[in-house]
N, C-alpha and C positions, 0 to 999 in steps of 0.2 A: 130604385132597385134595378140592378142590371138583369138581363135575361138569364145569365148564369146563376145569379143569386136566386132568382125566382124558380128556376128549374131545380136547384138544390133544395130549396124550401119545400117545393111540391114533392120531390122524391122522398124527403124525410117524413113528410106527412103520410105519404103512401106506405112507407115502411112501418110507421107507428100503427096505422090502421091494420096492416097485415099481422103485426104482433098481437094486437087486440083480438083479431079473428082467431089466431092460433091459440091464444089463451082460452077463448070461448070453446074452441073445439076440444081442448084438453079436458075441460070441465064437463063436457057432454059425452056420455057413452051411448053410442048407437050401434046397430048391426053393421053399418057401413063406416064405423069410426076409423078404422085403419086407413081406408081410402081417403077419407077426409083429412086425416093427419098428414098423409103423404102429399095431398094437394096443397095443404097449408105450407108444408116445407118447401114445395116448389115455388109457391107465390112469394114466400119470404126470401128465398134465394134470388129471385128476379128483382124484387124490390131493393134488396141490399146491394145487388150489382148495379142497379140504376142509380142508387144514391152514391156509390163509390165513383161511378163515372162522372156524375154531376159535380161531386166534390173535386175531382181531378181537373175538370174543365174550369171550375171556379179558381182553383189554385193557379192554373196557367194564366187565366185572365188577370189575376192579381199580380202575377210576376211581370206582366207586360200590360200596363194600364191603357195603352193605345188600343188594345183589342176590346175595351169596354163598349157595351152597347146592347 
């Protein structure tokens, strides 16, 4: 597995974990629920952005196999 593939897989796993956390936050109602939901949204945005960057890097690598490694 190349470094780009590994980074993409790791980013996807992080995004899945953030989705799970967000679903848990939705199910739990607390006094600080709105702040927690906003924090979940921020973490989801970062994780999704990280995954999209990793996917683009992997796409570039696969276009030019000489960059593999």
